[in-house]
C-alpha positions as CSV (number, residue, x, y, z in Angstrom):
1,M,-9.1,-12.2,30.4
2,S,-9.8,-9.0,28.5
3,K,-8.9,-9.2,24.8
4,W,-8.0,-6.0,23.1
5,K,-7.9,-4.8,19.5
6,I,-5.0,-2.5,18.4
7,R,-5.4,0.2,15.8
8,P,-2.0,1.6,14.6
9,I,-2.4,5.3,13.8
10,N,0.3,7.1,11.8
11,T,0.6,10.7,12.8
12,G,3.3,11.8,10.3
13,Y,6.8,11.4,9.3
14,V,10.3,12.1,10.7
15,T,13.6,12.0,9.0
16,T,16.6,10.3,10.5
17,A,20.1,9.0,9.7
18,P,20.1,5.2,10.0
19,R,23.8,5.0,10.6
20,Q,23.5,7.3,13.6
21,Y,20.1,6.4,15.0
22,I,18.9,3.0,14.0
23,Y,22.2,1.1,14.0
24,H,25.0,1.1,16.5
25,H,28.3,2.0,14.8
26,S,29.7,-1.5,15.7
27,V,27.2,-3.2,13.3
28,L,27.7,-1.0,10.3
29,P,30.4,-3.2,8.7
30,A,28.4,-6.4,9.3
31,I,25.1,-5.3,7.8
32,P,25.0,-4.5,4.1
33,G,22.8,-2.0,2.5
34,I,22.3,0.5,5.4
35,P,21.5,3.9,3.7
36,E,24.2,6.5,3.9
37,G,21.9,9.5,4.1
38,R,18.6,10.3,5.8
39,I,15.4,8.3,5.5
40,T,11.8,9.1,6.3
41,M,10.0,7.0,8.9
42,P,6.4,6.9,10.2
43,V,5.4,8.0,13.7
44,F,2.8,5.6,15.0
45,C,0.7,5.7,18.1
46,F,-1.7,2.9,19.0
47,L,-5.4,2.9,19.9
48,L,-6.4,0.0,22.2
49,D,-10.1,-0.9,22.3
50,N,-11.9,-3.8,24.2
51,G,-15.4,-2.6,23.4
52,I,-15.7,-0.8,26.7
53,Q,-12.5,1.3,27.0
54,N,-10.4,3.4,24.6
55,I,-6.8,3.7,25.5
56,L,-3.9,5.3,23.6
57,V,-0.3,4.3,23.6
58,D,1.4,7.7,22.8
59,T,-0.2,10.5,20.9
60,G,2.3,11.1,18.1
61,M,4.2,14.0,16.6
62,A,3.8,17.8,16.1
63,W,2.6,19.7,13.1
64,T,5.1,20.2,10.2
65,E,6.4,23.7,11.1
66,R,7.2,22.7,14.7
67,A,8.7,19.3,13.7
68,D,10.9,20.7,10.9
69,K,12.1,23.8,12.8
70,Y,12.9,22.4,16.2
71,H,13.5,18.7,15.7
72,H,14.4,16.7,12.6
73,A,14.7,18.8,9.4
74,G,12.3,17.6,6.7
75,S,9.9,16.0,9.2
76,Y,6.2,16.7,8.3
77,Q,2.7,16.0,9.4
78,P,0.3,15.8,6.4
79,E,-3.1,17.5,6.7
80,G,-5.5,15.4,8.7
81,M,-2.9,13.2,10.3
82,A,-2.7,14.8,13.8
83,I,-3.9,12.3,16.4
84,C,-7.2,14.1,17.2
85,E,-8.1,14.4,13.5
86,Q,-7.3,10.7,13.0
87,L,-9.6,9.7,15.9
88,Q,-12.4,11.9,14.6
89,K,-12.2,10.0,11.3
90,I,-13.1,6.8,13.0
91,G,-15.8,8.4,15.1
92,I,-13.9,8.8,18.4
93,N,-13.8,12.1,20.2
94,P,-10.6,12.7,22.2
95,H,-12.8,13.3,25.3
96,V,-13.8,9.6,25.4
97,I,-10.2,8.4,25.6
98,D,-10.0,6.8,29.1
99,A,-6.2,6.7,29.4
100,V,-3.0,7.6,27.5
101,I,0.0,5.5,28.3
102,L,3.2,7.3,27.3
103,T,6.2,5.1,26.4
104,H,8.4,8.2,27.0
105,L,8.1,12.0,26.8
106,H,10.1,12.8,23.6
107,W,8.4,15.3,21.4
108,D,7.2,12.9,18.7
109,H,5.2,10.8,21.3
110,V,3.3,13.4,23.3
111,Y,1.6,16.0,21.0
112,Y,-1.9,17.3,21.7
113,L,-2.0,15.7,25.2
114,D,-4.1,18.6,26.4
115,R,-7.0,17.5,24.2
116,F,-7.5,14.3,26.2
117,T,-9.3,16.0,29.0
118,H,-10.9,12.9,30.6
119,A,-7.9,10.6,30.2
120,T,-5.6,9.5,32.9
121,L,-2.0,10.1,31.7
122,Y,0.5,7.4,32.6
123,V,4.3,7.7,32.5
124,N,7.3,6.2,34.3
125,E,8.3,8.5,37.2
126,K,12.0,8.4,36.2
127,E,11.1,9.5,32.7
128,Y,9.0,12.4,34.0
129,R,11.7,13.6,36.5
130,F,14.4,13.6,33.7
131,A,12.1,15.2,31.2
132,M,11.4,18.1,33.6
133,N,15.1,18.8,34.0
134,P,17.1,17.1,31.2
135,I,20.7,17.6,30.5
136,P,21.2,20.1,27.6
137,I,21.8,17.6,24.8
138,Y,18.2,16.5,25.4
139,Y,16.6,19.9,25.4
140,K,15.2,19.4,21.9
141,S,13.9,15.9,22.7
142,Y,11.8,17.2,25.6
143,E,11.2,20.7,24.3
144,H,12.9,22.4,27.2
145,P,11.7,26.0,27.9
146,S,15.2,27.3,27.0
147,L,14.3,26.7,23.4
148,G,11.5,29.3,23.7
149,I,8.7,26.8,23.2
150,E,6.3,25.1,25.6
151,S,6.4,21.3,25.9
152,Q,3.2,19.3,25.7
153,F,3.5,17.9,29.2
154,R,4.9,20.4,31.7
155,S,1.5,21.7,32.9
156,L,-0.2,18.3,33.1
157,S,-0.6,15.8,35.8
158,F,0.5,12.2,35.5
159,A,0.0,8.8,37.2
160,F,3.3,7.0,37.5
161,T,3.7,3.4,36.3
162,K,5.5,0.5,38.0
163,D,7.4,-2.4,36.2
164,E,5.2,-5.4,35.4
165,E,2.1,-3.5,36.5
166,E,-1.2,-4.5,34.9
167,L,-2.8,-1.2,34.4
168,F,-6.0,-2.8,32.9
169,P,-6.9,-6.4,32.4
170,G,-4.8,-7.5,29.4
171,I,-2.6,-4.5,29.4
172,R,0.8,-4.6,31.2
173,I,3.7,-2.2,31.6
174,L,7.3,-3.3,31.0
175,D,10.2,-1.1,32.0
176,T,12.4,-0.8,28.9
177,P,14.9,1.9,29.6
178,G,17.9,2.8,27.4
179,H,16.5,4.9,24.7
180,S,15.5,7.3,27.4
181,P,15.9,7.0,31.2
182,G,12.4,5.9,32.0
183,H,11.2,4.4,28.8
184,I,8.4,1.8,29.0
185,S,6.7,-0.6,26.6
186,V,3.1,-1.8,26.7
187,E,2.2,-5.4,26.4
188,V,-1.3,-6.0,25.0
189,D,-3.3,-9.3,24.9
190,T,-5.4,-9.7,21.8
191,A,-7.3,-12.6,20.3
192,E,-4.3,-13.1,17.9
193,G,-1.7,-13.2,20.7
194,T,0.2,-10.7,22.8
195,Y,1.7,-7.7,21.1
196,I,4.2,-5.2,22.5
197,C,3.9,-1.5,21.7
198,C,7.6,-0.8,21.9
199,G,7.9,2.9,21.6
200,D,11.5,3.7,20.7
201,S,13.0,0.8,22.7
202,L,13.4,-0.6,19.2
203,F,13.4,1.9,16.4
204,M,12.5,-0.9,13.9
205,R,12.0,-4.6,14.1
206,K,15.5,-5.0,12.6
207,N,16.8,-4.2,16.1
208,Y,15.2,-7.5,17.1
209,D,17.5,-9.4,14.7
210,P,20.8,-11.1,15.8
211,V,24.1,-10.1,14.1
212,Y,25.6,-13.5,13.9
213,S,29.0,-12.5,12.6
214,L,29.5,-10.3,15.7
215,G,27.9,-12.8,18.2
216,Y,25.2,-10.2,19.0
217,D,21.8,-11.5,20.0
218,V,20.2,-8.2,18.9
219,T,21.0,-5.3,16.6
220,P,21.7,-2.4,19.0
221,P,20.6,1.1,18.1
222,G,22.8,4.1,17.6
223,R,20.8,6.5,19.7
224,Y,20.4,5.9,23.4
225,S,20.8,7.3,26.8
226,D,22.3,4.1,28.1
227,I,23.5,1.4,25.7
228,I,23.5,-1.4,28.3
229,E,20.0,-0.7,29.3
230,A,18.9,-0.3,25.6
231,W,20.5,-3.7,24.7
232,N,18.9,-5.5,27.7
233,S,15.5,-3.9,27.0
234,I,15.5,-5.2,23.4
235,A,16.6,-8.7,24.6
236,R,13.9,-8.7,27.3
237,Q,11.2,-8.0,24.7
238,K,12.6,-10.5,22.3
239,I,12.2,-13.2,25.0
240,R,8.6,-12.1,25.7
241,A,7.4,-11.7,22.1
242,A,6.2,-14.7,20.1
243,G,8.0,-13.3,17.1
244,R,9.2,-10.1,15.6
245,E,5.8,-9.5,14.0
246,Y,4.4,-9.1,17.6
247,L,6.6,-6.1,18.2
248,L,5.1,-2.7,17.3
249,P,7.8,0.0,17.3
250,T,6.7,3.6,16.8
251,H,8.8,4.0,13.6
252,E,8.4,0.6,11.9
253,P,7.7,1.1,8.2
254,A,6.2,-2.4,7.9
255,I,3.3,-1.4,10.0
256,E,2.4,1.3,7.4
257,E,2.2,-1.4,4.8
258,L,0.3,-3.8,7.2
259,I,-2.6,-1.3,7.9
260,K,-3.3,-0.9,4.2
261,T,-5.0,-4.3,4.3
262,K,-5.4,-4.8,8.1
263,P,-6.1,-1.6,9.9
264,V,-6.9,-3.3,13.2
265,I,-4.8,-6.0,14.8
266,G,-6.4,-8.6,17.0
């Protein structure tokens, strides 16, 4: 069985309101200390390497002006943190990336896709169909043409994934809808165990935790396309993961601390 190494790559920072996005309104009275205002969260993508192939899970967010103007006010991408610049720092040209697996097609997961000219781009078909023609409240998430900007994916070709599909030896797709209609997670076998690149199916590892006073097995998020699917997707990954540390959500601040001493997992 192929064993992979995982390099988390932070591509910038988005702002969000925890009481609206990270936590469902029903848990607010049960969890002390949830910030009232906005917080800043990292935007990770993940480079998977087995010594032969280089695969990305997501490609991260936009530059500061775009992110701040069209998406979450105050979001920013520091100089040198765009995915292609980050790869160059570790000696990897975007042209040698073999595949990009997209957890979903929201703006902060798909930037600079056109730079990966030799990569096969994978996405769930349901996600793609919705992204091409979303309902208006999702125009910003998918950068719909009505906003006067061009999305990163409309002119590109994709290969569609299937649930439980093993795309490469040691890399499996899990259907985890709820945050978006066709969200997927990516299960990765490493020498240290199996990790799950969760995308936004969990905003943070805190969504993994039970809320005992409410009888909840998980802490549901406040932002979703379908709360039942979102709940079940978290529960599914909780069963599959050896522990919360094996979950790698896109916006988990603990990963930013982890990579200071351990830049590569596995």
